[in-house]
N, C-alpha and C positions, 0 to 999 in steps of 0.2 A: 504494500500500500504506500502511495505517496512517494515513490522514488524519483518522481519527476515533478517539477513545479510549473504551474501555469501562470504566467504573468505576475510572479511574486505574490500570488494570492493563496491564502489558506483555505482548504476545502474540507468542510464537514459534511459527511453523509449520514442521513437519518433513515432508519427503517422503522416506520410506524406499525406496530403489531399489537393491536388491541386483543384482549381475550374474548370479547363478545362478538358474535356474528349471528344474525338471525337466519340468513339463508344457508349458511354452512358453518355450524358450530365447531369451534376449535380449529378452524381452517389453517391458521398460521403455523400450527405444529403438526398438522395432518400430513402423512407422507405423500409426496408426489414422486412417482418413479422411484420409490424406495427411500427417499430423503425428505425429512421434514421441510415443508414449504419455506419456512423462514431461512433455512440454511442455504438455499439457492441464492438468495439475495446477498447474504453475508459473503459467500464465496466469490460472487461476481464483484462485489465492492472491494474485497481484499486484493483482487487482481488489477484494480484500477491503477493507472499510473499517477493520478492526480489526487486521490482522496488521502487526506492527512489523518483524519480521525473518523471512525465509524461508531455510531451509537444506535442501539436498538431502544426504542421508546415504547413502553408498554405499561399496562395496569395489571398485568397477569404474572404472578410469581413463576409459574412453569415456563412461560416464554422468556422471562428475564434470566432464569437459570440456564435455559438452552443457549441463550446468547452469551452468557458468561462462559459456558463450556466451550463455545466456539471462539473464545478469546476476544470478545467484543466489550466495549464499554456499554453500560446500560444507563437508562434514564427512566426512573419510575415515574410514570405519568400521574398527575393529580386527577382525582375523580372527574372534575369538570372537563378535562381533556380526553376522557374515555367514554364519552357518550356518543350516540348516533348523530348528535348535532354539532359536535366538535369537528372543526375542519383540519385538514392536514397542514394548512398554512398556520393555524393557531399552534399546532404541535411544533412546527419548525421555528416559530418565533420564540416559543418556550425554550426549545433546545438551544437556540442562539444566545439566550440570556445566560444559560448555564455554561455554554462552551462557545464563546465568540469566534467567528470565522468570517472571512471575506465573502465566501461563496458557500451556499448550502445546496445539498443534493437530497432529494426525496426518492427513495427506492421502495416501492410498495412490494411487500412479500408475495402478493398475488400475481407477480410477473416472473415466474421462475426461469423462463428461457432467455431472458436478457443476459447479455454477456458484458464483460469489462469494456470491450470496444464500444458498445452502445453507450455506456456511461461516459466514457472519455470523449467520444465524439459529441455527445450532448453538452458536456462541460465546455469543450472547445467552441461550439456554436454559441453558447451563452456568453462567452467572453467577447464575442463580437457585438453584443448588445447588453441587455440586462437580465434576460431569462430565456430558457428554452425548455420545451416540452416534447416528449417523444410521441410520435403518431404512427399509425399503420399507413400503408400505401394508399388505402381508400380515404385518407384524410380525416380519420377519426382518432381521437386520443386512445392510446393503448395502456396507459397507466403505469408504464415501466420506469420512466426516468423524468424527473422534474428538476431543473437547476435554476437557481436565482442568485443574484448578488444580494448581499445582506441589506443594503439600502432599499432595493426594489421590493423585497418580500415584506419589509416592515409596513408598507402602505398598499401593496397590491396582492392579488391572488392569481392562481394559475388559470382561472377562467378568462382572464384578460386576453383578448385576441391579439394584443401587441407582442406577445411572446414569440420568440423564434421557434421554428419547428425542426425537429430531427426525425426523418422518416426511417423507421426500422423495417427490416424484412418481415413479412407476414409470419414466417415460420418461427420467429422469436417474439411475436406480439401477443401471445396468449395472456389473458387476464382472467384469472380464476375467481369466479363469484358463486358457482354452484357446485354441489357435491359431484355431479356426473363429470365435471371437467377434470377431476383428479384422475380419470381413466384415459385422458388424451395422451 
């Protein structure tokens, strides 16, 4: 992790992994192709050239223990950031208060097929502007990588169409939301 520097910027990656999920209970620790879903994102982040620090943010003790076992920093989320109404941007802002960085990367655990190159290319694209979001080739967000400069995320969110786009190959754009997707 972080053996290369991008524009002298510090890069913090956050994997938000709540314990609760209505559509797919315990999905963040459920095995996908034999590996807990959360570990796919951790491994991709560890292979990034630019990420300096990786944090798993959760309200769930079992998820936090899995992250610690994978040699990650953890951030126990307060209850107000573990609801269905809490946004990923709120979680990122909370993490930036605890661990300041110039650039923040959001890696949702529900995107297990994303690779380090996708993360790094999205970071590189964000450095050309203020923020970058990964998309499928059909121009829909795939939920895999979100990158923003600290100042931008303080006042914006990723629904802003002004963000730059990084188009990922369809074969790596899986976004798991339902139990049957674990069989893909």
